[in-house]
Wavefront OBJ file of the C-alpha trace (Angstrom):
o trace
v -10.506 27.473 42.759
v -12.236 24.577 41.569
v -11.659 21.397 43.898
v -11.156 17.875 42.649
v -13.906 15.553 43.206
v -13.374 13.633 46.521
v -13.088 9.974 46.730
v -16.455 9.831 48.667
v -18.069 12.102 45.871
v -17.066 9.837 43.134
v -17.810 6.684 44.799
v -21.383 7.987 45.390
v -21.486 8.675 41.655
v -21.364 5.004 40.921
v -19.948 2.302 41.300
v -13.271 0.834 20.209
v -12.414 -1.262 17.620
v -9.222 -2.530 15.813
v -8.267 -3.115 11.935
v -5.327 -4.275 9.991
v -3.218 -1.200 10.007
v 0.299 -2.096 10.452
v 1.496 -0.629 7.240
v -0.208 2.621 7.885
v 1.716 2.849 11.274
v 4.983 1.601 9.632
v 4.660 4.428 7.067
v 4.095 7.071 9.728
v 6.911 5.920 11.900
v 9.339 5.948 8.961
v 8.304 9.515 8.097
v 8.736 10.819 11.548
v 11.914 8.977 12.254
v 13.416 10.374 9.041
v 11.975 13.887 9.322
v 14.156 14.928 12.272
v 11.024 15.416 14.258
v 9.541 13.692 17.377
v 10.246 10.079 17.654
v 13.755 9.745 18.956
v 14.128 6.763 21.393
v 13.263 5.680 24.859
v 13.822 8.651 26.843
v 10.090 9.922 26.443
v 9.061 13.190 24.897
v 7.871 16.202 26.701
v 10.633 18.894 26.169
v 12.426 18.386 29.300
v 11.682 19.347 32.798
v 10.308 22.869 32.292
v 7.336 24.388 30.498
v 3.838 22.996 30.164
v 3.061 19.364 30.605
v 1.485 18.362 27.290
v -1.269 15.793 27.266
v -2.141 14.684 23.791
v -5.511 13.307 22.500
v -6.226 11.727 19.362
v -10.141 11.662 19.037
v -12.547 11.834 16.124
v -13.455 15.345 15.341
v -14.579 14.432 11.710
v -15.999 11.464 10.013
v -18.822 9.256 11.135
v -18.076 9.285 14.873
v -17.346 13.088 15.128
v -20.159 13.514 17.642
v -18.024 11.835 20.300
v -14.882 14.067 19.698
v -16.104 17.105 21.462
v -17.357 15.215 24.549
v -14.018 13.512 24.977
v -11.978 16.887 24.415
v -14.128 18.850 26.652
v -14.288 16.249 29.446
v -10.379 16.293 29.318
v -10.056 20.072 29.192
v -12.290 20.276 32.433
v -9.838 18.243 34.163
v -6.931 20.148 32.749
v -8.739 23.394 33.804
v -9.118 21.928 37.440
v -5.593 20.843 37.746
v -4.091 24.272 36.680
v -6.478 26.052 38.935
v -5.261 23.815 41.800
v -1.657 25.135 41.033
v -0.666 22.502 38.340
v 1.451 19.551 38.921
v 5.127 19.170 39.834
v 5.359 22.943 39.519
v 4.134 23.165 35.894
v 0.916 24.002 34.194
v -0.927 21.332 32.239
v -1.791 21.721 28.457
v -4.237 19.669 26.310
v -3.288 19.182 22.564
v -6.003 17.341 20.585
v -5.677 15.964 17.064
v -8.447 14.449 14.747
v -8.011 10.601 14.418
v -11.455 10.603 12.331
v -11.817 6.976 13.518
v -9.397 6.178 10.711
v -6.183 4.360 11.083
v -4.063 6.430 8.754
v -5.366 9.622 9.903
v -4.944 8.621 13.622
v -1.400 7.377 13.079
v -0.568 10.828 11.541
v -2.228 12.621 14.421
v -0.144 10.588 17.033
v 2.945 11.403 14.970
v 2.048 14.980 15.212
v 1.413 14.704 18.975
v 4.942 13.183 19.563
v 6.497 16.101 17.658
v 4.569 18.504 19.697
v 6.205 17.109 23.005
v 3.466 15.077 24.443
v 4.103 13.655 27.753
v 1.072 11.419 28.196
v -1.476 10.364 25.674
v -5.018 10.545 26.969
v -7.171 9.809 23.612
v -8.315 6.840 21.842
v -12.042 6.336 20.791
v -12.191 3.685 17.766
v -9.922 0.774 18.381
v -9.112 0.338 14.807
v -7.812 4.000 14.746
v -6.118 3.627 18.241
v -3.983 0.338 17.050
v -1.427 2.201 14.947
v -1.006 4.701 17.647
v 0.340 2.167 20.075
v 3.801 1.708 18.563
v 3.973 5.440 17.686
v 3.582 6.449 21.302
v 5.326 3.392 22.488
v 8.573 4.010 20.463
v 8.449 7.549 22.018
v 8.080 5.940 25.483
v 4.902 7.948 25.983
v 2.271 6.415 28.399
v -1.214 5.830 26.887
v -4.186 6.076 29.096
v -6.912 5.198 26.745
v -10.488 6.397 27.888
v -12.795 4.742 25.287
v -11.167 2.302 22.954
v -11.608 -1.089 24.439
v -10.930 -3.945 22.066
v -8.978 -6.883 23.566
v -6.617 -6.742 20.548
v -5.272 -3.603 21.961
v -3.734 -5.669 24.841
v -2.377 -8.756 22.775
v 1.017 -7.297 22.081
v 1.407 -6.386 25.851
v 2.678 -2.840 25.275
v 4.021 -1.747 28.654
v 2.859 1.831 27.981
v -0.843 1.142 27.317
v -3.478 1.400 30.099
v -7.307 1.051 29.396
v -9.748 3.225 31.281
v -12.748 1.463 29.700
v -14.133 -1.986 30.310
v -12.730 -4.430 27.860
v -14.672 -6.411 25.062
v -14.642 -9.348 26.934
v -16.278 -7.798 29.847
v -18.796 -6.064 27.508
v -19.796 -9.326 25.835
v -20.397 -11.213 29.332
v -22.531 -8.171 30.436
v -24.511 -8.562 27.321
v -25.037 -12.278 27.521
v -25.949 -12.070 31.216
v -28.770 -9.502 30.511
v -30.188 -11.476 27.594
v -30.316 -14.533 29.768
v -31.924 -12.689 32.609
v -34.418 -11.383 30.122
v -35.318 -14.889 29.126
v -33.912 -14.676 25.755
v -33.670 -18.257 24.069
v -32.289 -17.360 20.639
v -30.006 -14.533 19.798
v -28.682 -13.097 16.669
v -25.289 -11.267 16.702
v -24.201 -8.578 14.021
v -20.920 -6.730 13.607
v -19.333 -4.440 11.096
v -16.358 -6.513 10.618
v -14.029 -4.258 12.609
v -12.005 -5.864 15.370
v -13.701 -3.981 18.042
v -17.096 -5.199 16.873
v -16.221 -8.751 15.847
v -14.348 -9.059 19.157
v -17.524 -8.573 21.093
v -19.806 -10.831 18.840
v -17.205 -13.579 18.764
v -16.725 -13.482 22.641
v -20.476 -13.349 23.080
v -20.885 -16.338 20.948
v -18.100 -18.266 22.717
v -19.498 -17.395 26.147
v -22.969 -18.734 25.047
v -21.642 -22.055 23.885
v -21.776 -23.249 27.566
v -25.487 -22.391 28.137
v -27.907 -24.913 27.028
v -30.814 -22.565 27.483
v -29.456 -20.009 25.083
v -28.575 -20.319 21.484
v -26.932 -18.197 18.815
v -29.122 -18.562 15.750
v -27.525 -15.997 13.487
v -24.256 -14.275 13.043
v -24.047 -11.463 10.514
v -21.454 -8.949 9.353
v -22.227 -5.744 7.612
v -20.010 -3.365 5.798
v -19.736 -0.010 7.541
v -20.617 3.078 5.523
v -23.210 1.217 3.445
v -27.031 2.211 3.862
v -28.800 -1.073 2.789
v -28.745 -3.910 5.122
v -31.584 -5.892 3.627
v -29.562 -9.178 3.270
v -28.614 -9.125 7.050
v -32.072 -8.065 7.864
v -33.506 -11.036 5.876
v -31.110 -13.493 7.434
v -31.917 -12.501 10.936
v -35.634 -12.709 10.338
v -35.180 -16.221 8.751
v -33.425 -17.268 12.123
v -36.216 -15.728 14.270
v -34.316 -14.691 17.211
v -35.940 -12.819 20.203
v -32.921 -10.674 20.738
v -30.436 -9.000 18.279
v -27.197 -7.690 19.516
v -25.446 -4.918 17.250
v -21.810 -4.276 18.156
v -20.806 -1.694 15.756
v -21.198 2.056 15.713
v -24.420 4.348 15.832
v -24.503 5.409 12.085
v -24.833 1.720 11.079
v -26.826 0.635 14.232
v -29.629 3.198 13.565
v -29.951 2.089 9.978
v -29.912 -1.611 10.936
v -32.603 -0.977 13.638
v -34.608 1.121 11.319
v -34.602 -1.636 8.474
v -35.325 -4.387 11.113
v -38.527 -2.761 12.298
v -39.573 -1.799 8.878
v -39.182 -5.482 7.891
v -41.466 -6.666 10.963
v -38.855 -7.732 13.526
v -40.675 -7.342 16.963
v -38.056 -8.676 19.205
v -35.527 -6.955 21.502
v -32.453 -5.216 20.277
v -29.402 -4.326 22.220
v -26.366 -2.337 20.879
v -22.954 -2.008 22.285
v -21.074 1.085 23.611
v -20.041 2.421 20.152
v -23.732 2.982 19.375
v -24.661 4.801 22.679
v -25.392 8.292 21.294
v -28.583 10.215 20.549
v -27.746 10.246 16.754
v -28.606 6.429 16.901
v -32.330 7.562 17.974
v -32.381 10.047 15.116
v -31.320 7.695 12.572
v -33.239 4.611 13.570
v -36.384 6.921 14.128
v -37.580 7.647 17.468
v -40.387 5.213 17.650
v -38.121 2.371 16.254
v -35.501 3.210 18.947
v -37.732 3.075 22.124
v -36.697 0.007 24.240
v -33.498 -0.549 22.581
v -31.038 -1.753 25.195
v -27.268 -0.939 25.320
v -24.242 -2.215 27.189
v -22.317 0.962 28.203
v -19.735 2.020 30.842
v -21.220 4.996 32.877
v -22.253 8.153 31.057
v -22.641 11.481 33.068
v -26.499 11.298 32.762
v -26.546 7.638 34.157
v -24.301 8.287 37.251
v -26.426 8.580 40.364
v -25.310 11.874 41.987
v -23.668 13.168 38.687
v -25.730 16.334 38.450
v -23.048 18.543 39.961
v -20.506 17.363 37.488
v -22.769 17.822 34.585
v -23.543 21.281 35.927
v -19.904 22.092 35.959
v -19.194 20.840 32.384
v -22.332 22.872 31.124
v -20.909 25.808 32.799
v -17.627 25.381 31.162
v -18.653 24.524 27.673
v -22.288 25.744 27.452
v -23.199 22.123 26.293
v -24.381 18.846 27.597
v -21.670 16.047 28.318
v -22.015 12.986 26.484
v -20.496 9.374 26.078
v -16.928 9.215 27.233
v -16.705 12.776 28.685
v -16.217 11.265 32.063
v -13.698 8.766 30.916
v -11.740 11.484 29.278
v -11.910 13.677 32.298
v -10.667 10.674 34.423
v -7.911 9.873 32.098
v -6.316 13.456 32.526
v -6.960 13.085 36.451
v -5.049 9.766 36.088
v -2.228 11.248 34.149
v -1.941 14.067 36.586
v -1.795 11.701 39.603
v 0.893 9.487 37.907
v 2.975 12.345 37.086
v 2.738 13.908 40.544
v 3.560 10.457 42.157
v 6.405 10.066 39.687
v 7.730 13.585 40.461
v 8.486 13.612 36.795
v 7.110 13.419 33.186
v 9.797 10.708 32.328
v 7.872 8.180 30.508
v 9.496 5.173 32.363
v 8.712 6.699 35.747
v 5.186 7.690 34.830
v 4.320 4.053 33.580
v 5.815 2.682 37.000
v 3.491 5.299 38.814
v 0.464 3.973 36.756
v 1.119 0.419 37.595
v 1.429 1.339 41.271
v -1.874 3.353 41.499
v -4.151 1.655 43.950
v -7.596 3.175 45.154
v -7.428 6.355 43.192
v -11.267 7.331 42.926
v -12.477 7.702 39.339
v -16.244 7.598 38.189
v -16.248 3.788 37.544
v -14.809 2.909 41.107
v -11.447 2.769 42.888
v -8.715 2.493 40.264
v -6.158 -0.170 40.205
v -4.852 -1.618 37.143
v -4.645 -5.450 36.567
v -1.195 -6.835 35.266
v -2.653 -6.558 31.833
v -3.234 -2.702 32.481
v -7.097 -3.164 32.334
v -9.459 -2.017 35.171
v -9.932 -4.428 38.050
v -13.233 -3.034 38.936
v -16.191 -1.245 37.359
v -17.721 -2.728 34.271
v -20.801 -2.240 32.126
v -24.244 -1.030 32.841
v -27.501 -1.696 31.041
v -28.988 1.335 29.342
v -32.312 1.629 27.496
v -33.624 4.093 25.143
v -36.573 6.210 26.601
v -37.860 9.295 24.841
v -34.936 11.247 23.358
v -32.022 9.475 25.070
v -30.488 6.430 26.865
v -31.192 5.959 30.595
v -30.152 3.469 33.076
v -32.280 0.268 32.853
v -33.891 -0.252 36.025
l 1 2 3 4 5 6 7 8 9 10 11 12 13 14 15
l 16 17 18 19 20 21 22 23 24 25 26 27 28 29 30 31 32 33 34 35 36 37 38 39 40 41 42 43 44 45 46 47 48 49 50 51 52 53 54 55 56 57 58 59 60 61 62 63 64 65 66 67 68 69 70 71 72 73 74 75 76 77 78 79 80 81 82 83 84 85 86 87 88 89 90 91 92 93 94 95 96 97 98 99 100 101 102 103 104 105 106 107 108 109 110 111 112 113 114 115 116 117 118 119 120 121 122 123 124 125 126 127 128 129 130 131 132 133 134 135 136 137 138 139 140 141 142 143 144 145 146 147 148 149 150 151 152 153 154 155 156 157 158 159 160 161 162 163 164 165 166 167 168 169 170 171 172 173 174 175 176 177 178 179 180 181 182 183 184 185 186 187 188 189 190 191 192 193 194 195 196 197 198 199 200 201 202 203 204 205 206 207 208 209 210 211 212 213 214 215 216 217 218 219 220 221 222 223 224 225 226 227 228 229 230 231 232 233 234 235 236 237 238 239 240 241 242 243 244 245 246 247 248 249 250 251 252 253 254 255 256 257 258 259 260 261 262 263 264 265 266 267 268 269 270 271 272 273 274 275 276 277 278 279 280 281 282 283 284 285 286 287 288 289 290 291 292 293 294 295 296 297 298 299 300 301 302 303 304 305 306 307 308 309 310 311 312 313 314 315 316 317 318 319 320 321 322 323 324 325 326 327 328 329 330 331 332 333 334 335 336 337 338 339 340 341 342 343 344 345 346 347 348 349 350 351 352 353 354 355 356 357 358 359 360 361 362 363 364 365 366 367 368 369 370 371 372 373 374 375 376 377 378 379 380 381 382 383 384 385 386 387 388 389 390 391 392 393 394 395 396 397
């Protein structure tokens, strides 16, 4: 039998993203409501009180962020395996069902509708915020609690969905962490670059607003690029003209790697920082290893940066014959939190599980002792600063 990590073990271990997609969500809701399938009202899905407890995950398994999907799926599956080895929860086994969201709003909405039809009790997915947004109303209409391990734009919270809980730090927290580090590093002039998605713009906007109150630090350039393009020369030229000593990129690794490569090729020698959507080894490959050295990142914990996390990494590698990566631990914890809430509720009823999630106080997860704020965000645990050294990101010391 595989034991759950104890509170002490996890405490020692340390202590994305929204677009205009209402139409896509509405279309999927209409299809599922008229099709005699999964969205049926307020009682919550899950196929009654017998059979497997179904945890649904929308995660990118295709598209430009496909590298993240297996990390999330495997991390969640590891926790499912452990729960079942321990006898399940409320006398039932736990089953993970993953669907591809492709970081695309329409694809993710269709995936969420499919998961509702499959009898999902709790959603434990969500990476790109733009793809997560349309799933909020779909899972919400079915009264399915959502424990979101990665997506973290503050826009996910603006409608105050009662079923939505974030297990990652918010965009506001990330912006403040970035600004604090740039100030500590002695930066005087910073350039902010986003990819025009709400996740990315949320961080740059909040960073700029936070910087207004600091006379020693000035935002000298704000640029937006289009995701999926390969030529960022216009943004690079504008950044060089502004002469910053720090560039903060808040989009994803595909575009981030190209931007870094083109900045270095154009002669930029200052510091570069990226947000959590770019923390992946592929950023280094795309930028070029030499260009990526010394690039900083704002990021919640990853398995490789958690002091004492070696045992968990070994467990993951034994199960999947692969190394864990970004958001594998958050997805692992999302399942553990779901299991804890269902156990405390004594039921898979959506309303009872939501109440149990709100009542959690001190449950140990990798980022600290879990207690949700009234806004359903983390009350503790924030962002670390990582830095590229060699072939990967390590904790900046």
